N, C-alpha and C positions, 0 to 999 in steps of 0.2 A: 269300305271297312267294317260297316256292320254285317254285312253279307260273309265276310270271311270271318268275323266271329263268332256268329251263328253255326257256320258251318264246322268250325273247328269245335264249337261246344257239342254239337249233334255227334260228330265223328268220335269225340272223346268220349263221349257218354255211352256210345255203342261199343266201344272197342275195349273200354275198362272192365275186367274181369268183376270187380267188387260192385259195379251197377247191375249186371246182368245176373249175378249169382250172389244174392244177399242172403244172410242166414234169415232175418226176420220176416220175409217175403212168405206168406200161407197162400194167397190168390195169384193165379196166373194174371200178368198185365194183360190189357187189350192188345198189345201186339204178340204177345207170346200164343193168346189164343188163336189170333189171326194165323200164324206160323203153324200152328198145331193143326187146325182145320184145313189150312190150305194144302197139307202135306195129302198126296195121291200116287196111286202106282206110276201114274206117268209123268207126275211131278212131284219129287220127294223134296223136302226142304229140308236136306241135310248137309252137314258140314264135314268135310273130309281132312284129315290131317296125317301125314306120312313122316315116321322118323326113319331114317335109313341110317345104321350102325355099322360101323368097320367091323365090329367085335360083336360075336355073339354075347348075349346076357343071360343070365340065368333066371329063372321065372320068380325067385323069391326076391330078387332087385326090382324085376316089374311090379310085384305084388305089393312092395313097400313104396315104389312111386306112385302105384295107384292109390293106396292107402292115404299118402299126402295129398293128391290131388281131390280125392273123395272128402277130405277132412277140411280141404280150403273150399270147396263149392258144395255145399249142402243139395243144391238141386241134383247132383249127381247120385246122390243116395235116396232120391225121390221120385215118386210117380206123378204123371199129373192125371187127376182123377175127376171125372164130372160131377158137378154139383147142382146143377140146375139145368136149365134150357139152355144156356150159352156160356155158364162160368164154371170154370176148373179150379181145383186147389191143388197145391204141392202137397202130397203126402209122405213124408218119410217113411222108409221101411226100418223096420226095428233089426237091430244087430245086421244092418247092411253087410255084405261080404261080395264084390264085384263077381267074384267066381260062381258064387251061389246062386246068385240072380241072372246068370247067363253073361253078363258082361265081359267077359274075358274068355276068348278062344285062341287055342294053339293051333297053328296050320305048318304044313310043310308041303312046300313044292314039290310036285313029282319029279323035275329035274332042276337044276339051278342054271335056268335060261330066262333071258328077256321075255320070249314068249309066253313061258308057263307064268310068270310074274305077271303079265298083261292079262292073261285068262282068269288067273285069281281075282286081279281087281276088278276085272268085268263081273265076275261071278258076285264077288260081296258086295260091289257098289249097288247092284239092282234089288239087295235085299231091304225091305222095308224095316222101320224099328218102331217098335211100341204099338203097332196098331192093334194089339190084343191084349192092351193095358199093361204091357211089359215095361221094361227100362228103355228110356229113351237116348240110350248111348252103347258103344259098344266098341271094345278095342280087340284086334287081331295081332298075335303074336308069331310073326313068319318067319321060319329059319329056312335052310337049304336055298338061299338066295344067291342071285349069280357072282356076288362079289364077296361071299364067303363070312357075311357078317349075319346079321337080322334086320328084320322090318317090323315096325309097330304102326298100325294102321288103324287111326281112330275113325269112329261114325258116330258123328252128333247131332241129334236134331236140333234144328234151328233155334227152337223156343227154350233150349238149353242155355245156347249162348252162340254167338257168330264165331266165323272162322277165325276173327283175329284174337278174339278171348279165347278160343280153344287153344290156339297156338301159343300163347301166352301161359295156359295152364297147365300143358304139355312140358315147355321149357322149364318152368317153375318146380314141376314135379320130378323132372329129372336131373335137375341141376346138380343136386349134391352127388349124384351118381356120376357124371361127367365131370365135375371138379375132382373126384376121388380116383378118377383115372379109368373109371368101368367103361 
């Protein structure tokens, strides 16, 4: 019974976005620093999330959803800045706009085929995030996909949030748009 409760507690703590994305955290936790420093070209510590939509979306809908996501998750408007030998702080960027900071990229597949989509994924998934002091997340808006809709592909460094938290954030950010019939 004890092991089950501890396991539930650890899983619950890790998967809850409010735990991994608190507004009052200034310093990266020891685990966040571990994920940040363990990242290497041959071993990227990045969570990916793909949202496939049957209908194309307008960029303003995506911008509004991203604004909700960034508002709900302070780390998404912050950079991890080294402040000592081994410590880092989250430094919020003034007047943060995902497009201005290079966090949003529009892409169009050369042909609406499965092969073109796989090629795109392979190219994008190998790109590093934040190694030059940049933002630790990026979203690609992809059109000309095989099913005629669009695709949103998130790449987020694990020190920002884990994959389960990322899926929750994406779902919450777009919930209003899907309920409205977009």
